[in-house]
C-alpha positions in Angstrom: 0.0 0.1 0.0 1.4 3.5 -1.0 1.5 6.1 1.7 0.4 9.7 0.8 3.3 12.5 -0.2 3.2 14.0 3.2 4.2 10.8 4.9 6.7 10.0 2.3 8.4 13.2 2.7 8.4 12.8 6.4 9.9 9.3 6.3 12.6 10.6 3.8 13.3 13.8 5.3 12.3 15.9 2.4 11.1 19.7 3.4 9.9 20.8 -0.3 8.1 19.1 -3.0 6.7 20.9 -6.4 3.6 19.1 -7.5 1.9 19.1 -10.7 -1.3 17.6 -11.7 -2.5 16.5 -8.3 -6.2 15.9 -7.9 -8.1 18.7 -6.2 -11.7 19.2 -5.4 -13.2 22.1 -4.0 -10.9 23.2 -1.4 -9.4 19.9 -0.8 -6.1 18.4 -2.1 -6.3 14.5 -2.2 -3.1 13.0 -0.7 -1.5 16.3 0.2 -3.0 17.3 3.6 -1.0 17.3 6.4 -0.3 19.2 9.4 3.4 19.1 9.2 3.6 20.8 5.6 1.7 24.0 4.3 0.4 23.7 0.8 1.1 26.7 -1.7 -1.4 27.1 -4.6 -3.8 29.9 -6.3 -7.2 28.3 -5.9 -9.8 29.3 -8.9 -13.1 27.7 -10.5 -11.1 25.4 -13.0 -8.8 22.8 -12.3 -5.4 23.9 -10.2 -2.3 22.0 -11.6 0.6 23.7 -9.7 1.4 23.1 -5.8 4.4 23.7 -3.6 4.4 21.6 -0.5 6.9 23.1 2.4 7.7 21.8 5.7 5.9 24.1 8.1 9.3 25.2 9.7 10.3 26.6 6.6 9.5 30.3 6.1 8.0 30.9 2.9 5.2 33.1 1.2 3.4 32.5 -2.1 3.4 35.5 -4.6 0.0 35.7 -5.4 0.0 38.3 -8.4 2.4 35.9 -10.3 0.7 32.6 -9.3 -2.6 31.1 -11.3 -4.0 27.6 -11.5 -1.3 26.6 -13.5 1.8 28.3 -11.7 2.6 28.8 -8.2 5.5 31.0 -7.1 6.9 30.8 -3.6 9.5 32.7 -1.8 11.5 30.7 0.8 12.7 33.3 3.4 16.3 32.1 4.1 18.6 34.6 6.3 21.4 34.4 4.1 20.1 33.7 0.7 16.4 33.7 0.0 15.2 32.2 -3.2 12.2 31.3 -5.2 10.5 28.3 -6.1 8.3 27.7 -9.4 5.7 24.8 -9.9 4.2 24.1 -13.1 3.2 21.3 -15.3 5.0 21.6 -18.6 2.8 21.5 -21.3 2.6 22.9 -24.9 0.0 25.6 -24.1 0.9 26.7 -20.6 4.7 27.3 -21.4 3.5 30.5 -23.1 2.3 31.6 -19.6 6.1 31.7 -18.6 6.4 34.8 -20.7 4.5 36.7 -17.8 7.6 35.8 -15.7 9.9 38.2 -17.1 9.3 40.9 -14.5 9.1 38.6 -11.2 12.8 39.2 -10.4 11.9 42.5 -9.2 10.0 41.1 -6.3 
């Protein structure tokens, strides 16, 4: 029997996971709910396809202005060197959406 993603992450000591094409229904994301991890995504009426799962001990914030149902952008607030994470399913149609990220470095 296969465990859910947060359980596997706990067992393997994984703090961050980029997730695409997960099964979402209303405000629930199947297999990703956990008290040890924060789930970052932008909800919309269509199917949300890009998520970032981060250990609650890590300080992170979603950039909602740059996130959509297909793209999730999160800044991880490390003291010495903060960094960004982007999760998106690579399909032929949504690679065009990355053109909008040209200005995101100004954040």
